[in-house]
C-alpha positions in Angstrom: -25.8 27.4 25.6 -23.2 24.8 24.8 -21.2 23.1 27.5 -17.7 24.4 27.9 -16.1 21.2 26.5 -18.3 21.5 23.4 -17.3 25.1 22.8 -13.7 24.4 23.4 -13.7 21.5 20.9 -15.6 23.6 18.3 -13.2 26.5 18.6 -10.0 24.3 18.5 -11.4 22.4 15.5 -11.9 25.5 13.4 -8.6 27.0 14.6 -6.9 23.9 13.3 -8.8 24.1 10.0 -7.6 27.6 9.4 -4.1 26.8 10.6 -3.9 24.0 8.1 -4.3 26.5 5.3 -1.1 28.1 6.4 0.8 24.9 7.4 -0.8 21.6 6.3 0.8 19.7 9.1 -1.9 21.1 11.4 -4.5 19.6 9.0 -2.9 16.3 9.7 -3.1 16.9 13.5 -6.8 18.0 13.1 -7.7 15.0 11.1 -6.0 12.5 13.5 -7.5 14.1 16.6 -11.0 14.1 15.1 -10.5 10.4 14.3 -9.5 9.6 17.9 -12.0 11.8 19.7 -15.1 11.6 17.4 -17.5 13.9 19.3 -20.6 12.1 18.0 -19.9 9.3 20.5 -19.9 11.5 23.7 -22.5 13.4 25.6 -20.9 16.8 25.0 -20.9 16.1 21.2 -24.7 16.0 21.0 -25.0 19.8 20.2 -22.3 19.3 17.5 -24.1 16.3 16.0 -27.2 18.4 15.6 -25.3 20.7 13.3 -25.0 17.9 10.8 -21.3 18.6 10.2 -18.9 15.9 9.2 -15.8 16.9 11.1 -13.5 14.4 9.6 -14.5 15.4 6.0 -14.1 19.1 6.8 -10.6 18.4 8.4 -9.6 16.5 5.2 -10.9 19.2 2.9 -8.9 21.9 4.8 -5.8 19.6 4.8 -6.0 19.2 1.0 -6.5 23.0 0.5 -3.5 23.5 2.8 -1.3 21.5 0.4 -1.9 24.3 -2.1 -2.2 27.4 0.0 0.6 26.4 2.5 3.1 25.2 0.0 5.9 27.2 1.6 5.7 25.0 4.6 5.8 21.7 2.7 9.0 19.7 3.0 11.4 21.4 0.6 13.0 18.2 -0.7 10.6 16.2 -2.8 10.8 12.4 -2.7 10.4 10.2 -5.7 7.4 7.8 -5.7 8.5 4.6 -4.0 7.3 1.0 -4.3 5.5 1.2 -1.0 3.3 4.1 -2.2 2.7 2.3 -5.5 1.4 -0.6 -3.3 -1.1 1.8 -1.7 -2.4 2.9 -5.1 -2.6 -0.7 -6.4 -4.6 -1.8 -3.3 -7.2 0.9 -4.0 -7.3 -0.1 -7.7 -7.8 -3.8 -6.8 -10.6 -2.7 -4.4 -12.3 -0.7 -7.2 -12.1 -3.7 -9.7 -13.4 -6.1 -7.1 -16.5 -4.0 -6.7 -17.4 -5.2 -10.2 -16.1 -8.7 -10.2 -16.6 -9.6 -6.5 -19.6 -10.8 -4.5 -21.7 -7.9 -5.5 -22.1 -4.1 -5.1 -24.1 -3.1 -2.0 -24.1 -0.6 0.8 -21.5 -2.5 2.8 -19.0 -2.7 -0.1 -19.6 0.9 -1.1 -18.9 2.0 2.4 -15.8 -0.2 2.8 -14.3 1.0 -0.5 -15.0 4.7 0.2 -13.2 4.2 3.5 -10.4 2.4 1.8 -9.5 5.1 -0.7 -10.0 8.0 1.7 -7.9 6.2 4.3 -5.1 5.4 1.9 -5.2 8.9 0.4 -4.5 10.3 3.9 -1.7 7.8 4.3 -0.1 9.1 1.1 -0.3 12.7 2.3 1.1 11.7 5.7 4.0 10.0 4.0 4.9 13.3 2.4 4.3 15.7 5.2 5.8 13.9 8.2 9.2 13.8 6.6 10.9 16.5 8.6 12.0 16.0 12.2 9.7 18.7 13.4 6.6 17.4 11.6 7.3 13.8 12.6 7.5 14.9 16.2 4.2 16.7 15.9 2.6 13.5 14.5 4.0 11.5 17.4 2.7 13.9 20.0 -0.7 13.9 18.3 -0.9 10.2 18.8 0.2 10.6 22.4 -2.5 13.3 23.0 -5.2 11.2 21.2 -4.3 8.2 23.3 -4.5 10.3 26.4 -8.0 11.3 25.5 -9.1 7.7 24.7 -7.6 6.6 28.0 -9.4 9.4 29.9 -12.6 8.5 28.1 -12.2 5.0 29.3 -11.3 6.0 32.9 -14.5 8.1 33.2 -16.7 5.7 31.3 -20.1 4.9 33.0 -21.1 1.4 33.9 -23.3 1.3 30.7 -20.1 1.4 28.6 -19.3 -2.2 29.7 -20.6 -5.4 28.2 -20.0 -8.6 30.1 -17.3 -6.8 32.0 -15.5 -5.5 28.9 -15.2 -1.9 27.9 -17.0 -0.9 24.7 -17.7 2.1 22.5 -15.1 4.7 23.4 -13.1 7.0 21.2 -13.6 7.2 17.4 -15.5 5.0 14.9 -12.8 2.4 14.6 -12.9 1.7 18.3 -16.5 0.3 18.3 -15.2 -3.1 19.3 -13.2 -3.8 22.5 -10.7 -5.9 20.5 -10.1 -3.1 18.1 -9.6 -0.6 20.9 -7.2 -2.8 22.7 -5.2 -3.5 19.5 -4.9 0.2 18.7 -3.8 1.2 22.2 -1.3 -1.6 22.4 0.3 -0.3 19.3 0.4 3.3 20.7 2.4 2.3 23.8 5.8 2.1 22.0 5.1 5.5 20.4 4.1 6.9 23.8 7.3 5.4 25.2 9.6 7.1 22.6 7.8 10.4 23.2 8.7 10.0 26.9 12.3 9.2 26.1 12.8 12.1 23.7 10.7 14.7 25.4 12.6 18.0 25.9 11.5 18.7 29.5 9.7 17.2 32.5 6.3 18.5 31.3 6.5 16.5 28.1 7.6 13.4 30.1 4.7 13.9 32.5 2.2 14.2 29.7 3.5 11.0 28.0 3.6 9.2 31.3 0.0 10.1 32.1 -1.0 9.0 28.6 0.8 5.7 29.0 -0.8 5.0 32.4 -4.3 5.7 31.1 -3.7 3.6 28.0 -2.5 0.6 30.0 -5.6 0.9 32.2 -7.8 1.0 29.1 -6.2 -2.1 27.6 -6.9 -3.9 30.9 -10.5 -2.8 30.8 -10.9 -4.1 27.3 -9.7 -7.5 28.4 -8.9 -8.5 24.9 -6.7 -11.5 24.2 -5.5 -10.4 20.8 -4.1 -7.2 22.2 -2.5 -9.1 25.1 -0.7 -11.5 22.6 0.3 -8.5 20.5 1.8 -6.8 23.6 3.7 -10.0 24.5 5.2 -10.2 21.0 5.9 -6.5 21.0 7.6 -6.8 24.4 9.8 -9.7 23.1 10.8 -7.6 20.1 11.4 -4.6 22.3 13.8 -6.5 24.6 15.5 -8.1 21.6 16.2 -4.9 19.6 16.8 -2.3 22.4 19.2 0.4 21.1 22.6 -0.2 22.7 23.0 3.4 23.8 20.0 3.3 26.0 19.6 -0.4 26.6 19.7 -0.4 30.4 17.3 2.6 30.7 14.8 1.2 28.2 14.8 -2.3 29.7 14.4 -0.8 33.1 11.4 1.2 31.9 9.9 -1.9 30.3 10.2 -3.9 33.5 8.8 -1.1 35.6 5.9 -0.6 33.1 5.2 -4.4 33.2 5.1 -4.3 37.0 2.8 -1.3 37.0 0.5 -2.9 34.5 0.4 -6.0 36.6 -0.7 -4.0 39.7 -3.5 -2.5 37.7 -4.9 -5.8 36.6 -7.7 -7.7 38.4 -8.9 -11.3 38.6 -11.3 -10.9 35.7 -8.5 -9.9 33.4 -6.3 -12.9 34.3 -9.3 -15.2 34.1 -9.8 -14.2 30.5 -6.1 -14.2 29.6 -5.8 -17.6 31.3 -8.0 -19.2 28.7 -5.1 -18.9 26.2 -3.2 -21.6 28.0 -6.2 -24.0 28.5 -7.1 -26.2 25.5 -10.2 -27.4 27.3 -11.5 -23.9 27.9 -10.6 -22.8 24.4 -12.4 -25.8 23.0 -15.6 -24.6 24.8 -15.1 -20.9 24.3 -17.8 -19.6 21.9 -15.8 -16.7 20.5 -12.7 -18.9 19.9 -14.7 -21.8 18.3 -16.6 -19.4 16.1 -13.4 -17.6 14.9 -11.7 -20.9 14.2 -14.6 -22.1 12.1 -14.9 -18.8 10.3 -11.2 -19.0 9.4 -11.6 -22.5 8.0 -14.5 -21.4 5.9 -12.4 -18.4 4.7 -10.0 -20.9 3.1 -12.9 -22.4 1.1 -14.1 -18.9 0.2 -10.6 -17.9 -1.1 -10.5 -21.1 -3.1 -13.8 -20.3 -4.7 -13.0 -16.6 -5.2 -9.2 -16.3 -5.6 -9.5 -12.8 -7.0 -11.5 -11.5 -4.1 -15.1 -10.9 -3.1 -14.8 -7.1 -2.9 -14.3 -4.7 -0.1 -16.7 -5.1 2.9 -18.4 -8.2 1.5 -17.0 -10.8 3.9 -19.9 -10.7 6.4 -22.3 -11.3 3.6 -20.2 -13.9 1.6 -19.6 -16.1 4.7 -23.4 -16.9 4.9 -23.6 -19.4 2.1 -20.8 -21.4 3.6 -22.5 -21.5 7.1 -25.5 -19.4 7.8 -24.7 -19.5 11.5 -22.0 -17.0 10.7 -23.9 -14.7 8.4 -22.9 -11.1 8.9 -20.0 -12.1 11.2 -16.6 -10.5 11.0 -13.5 -12.4 10.0 -11.7 -11.2 13.2 -8.5 -11.4 11.3 -6.8 -8.6 9.4 -4.9 -10.9 7.0 -7.9 -13.0 6.2 -10.1 -10.1 5.4 -7.5 -8.7 3.1 -7.0 -12.0 1.2 -10.7 -12.8 0.9 -11.9 -9.3 -0.1 -9.0 -8.1 -2.2 -7.9 -11.5 -3.5 -4.6 -13.4 -3.5 -3.0 -10.5 -5.4 -4.2 -7.9 -2.8 -3.0 -10.1 0.1 0.4 -10.6 -1.4 0.8 -6.9 -2.0 -0.3 -6.1 1.6 2.3 -8.6 3.0 5.0 -7.1 0.9 4.1 -3.6 2.2 4.5 -4.9 5.7 7.9 -6.2 4.8 8.7 -3.0 3.1 7.9 -1.0 6.3 10.2 -3.3 8.3 12.9 -2.8 5.6 12.6 1.0 6.1 13.1 0.6 9.8 16.3 -1.5 9.1 17.6 1.2 6.7 16.9 4.0 9.2 18.9 2.2 11.9 21.8 1.7 9.6 21.8 5.4 8.6 21.0 6.8 12.0 24.6 7.7 12.9 24.9 10.0 9.9 21.8 12.1 10.8 21.6 15.2 12.8 20.3 13.4 15.9 21.5 9.8 15.8 20.1 8.6 19.1 16.7 10.1 18.6 16.6 8.6 15.1 17.4 5.1 16.5 14.7 5.5 19.2 12.1 6.5 16.6 13.0 3.5 14.4 12.9 1.2 17.5 9.5 2.5 18.5 8.0 2.2 15.0 9.3 -1.4 14.7 7.8 -2.5 18.0 4.5 -0.7 17.3 4.2 -2.3 13.9 4.9 -5.8 15.2 2.4 -5.3 18.1 -0.4 -4.0 15.8 0.2 -6.7 13.1 0.1 -9.6 15.7 -2.9 -8.1 17.5 -4.6 -7.8 14.1 -4.5 -11.6 13.7 -7.2 -11.8 16.3 -9.3 -8.8 15.2 -10.0 -7.0 11.9 -7.9 -3.8 11.4 -7.4 -3.7 7.7 -9.9 -0.9 7.2 -8.8 1.0 10.3 -6.9 4.2 9.8 -4.6 4.0 12.8 -3.2 0.7 11.5 -2.1 2.4 8.3 -0.7 5.3 10.3 1.6 2.8 12.0 2.4 1.2 8.6 3.5 4.5 7.0 5.6 5.9 9.9 8.7 3.9 8.9 8.5 5.5 5.4 8.2 9.0 7.0 11.3 8.3 9.1 13.2 6.9 6.2 12.6 10.0 4.1 13.6 12.2 7.1 16.8 10.2 7.5 17.8 10.2 3.8 17.0 13.9 3.6 19.3 14.7 6.5 22.1 12.4 5.3 21.8 13.9 1.8 22.3 17.4 3.2 25.6 16.2 4.8 26.8 14.5 1.7 28.8 16.4 -0.9 28.7 15.9 -4.6 32.3 14.7 -4.6 32.0 12.5 -1.5 28.6 10.7 -1.5 27.7 8.8 1.6 28.4 5.1 0.8 25.2 3.9 2.6 23.1 6.3 0.6 24.7 5.4 -2.7 23.7 1.8 -2.4 20.7 0.6 -4.5 18.6 -1.7 -2.4 15.5 -3.4 -3.7 12.3 -3.2 -1.6 10.6 -6.4 -0.8 7.6 -5.1 -2.6 9.5 -4.5 -5.8 11.0 -1.3 -7.3 13.9 0.6 -6.0 14.4 2.6 -2.8 14.6 6.3 -3.5 17.9 7.7 -2.1 17.9 11.4 -1.5 15.1 13.7 -2.7 
């Protein structure tokens, strides 16, 4: 007989699969929760692993079917294809071409490319479904719930889950490294914060607060410097861009949260973070020295292969430059993008980051003309801080092929479509809204779509 937790997961999974046929947003929830929980990595998931089912693939299949069977629940207003979405498609095409012209086709490159196109396909779907206020809130609370699970998994982790005092192997497949886990959870904190601020009642606030506490505790257990730097940069942006209407309350929450996090830390955590300020220690730190050398070699690799070595090939391609680093990761999101997808792929990626920031700026400007101005400003604020946090943390760990990074990237587009949709409903044919009538160019080229 299966454990109760196994049975509960199995039943909820199939309920979500069937629900997604009626309303595809539940397919999004199902897919995102499977990604964050990943039952194969936990003891209660052993009976499920024996079934040989690929839960993420099944969730994706039912989601796609739901786009056809549940069309009456799709957002009524259809958006034009924007430059940001074109950038997503172009990145996939570049990856496909680089399989042929890159370092070589192998199991690693095949796996990376398969993950790339599947991941970005989901991003395109998410950018179409989470464009109503209700659907966007569902996605936000899904991230809060997933973070709560990952935090609980870390809180109850056995001693065997730690390596050299750092927490390893919790949550889904993209959390295999402690740096990756820390970067992901650091980016989730602003989203958990906005869920707390916009919750309808005390139960929602308590749920978000519990998730936030467990997430902070998990970040501390990961003891990753890249996440710490990302959080510091995110905190700076958060203090600098606080919405005026809730400035005192948000800043008070930030200060209280920082104090609470400090209380949870221990000496081991600060010993590791303290290495960031010591040049002598950094010069002797094996991980830091190795990453610095790999980044230098990456410049030579990019010079030799300006069009890219192909998805997933960096660990193999670094060998001829220094065999001591053979099969080592780049530990840098930007470097892996430039080296594997080439200069053209790296430029498009950077322009997409700028495009996401541009969407946030536009949402803040249009917020007062939406149905819920303050909530819209808070969403834009949280997505900005989350994106900055994740991008900065990604400079110390590889997150280019990680799905949650792209979720954070596409959320500003979702919000922009929500905002322009609500503003367009208020605008009349004789009196168009001036802000909406403007034609702004995206940093990544093309024109912003205004209205649907």
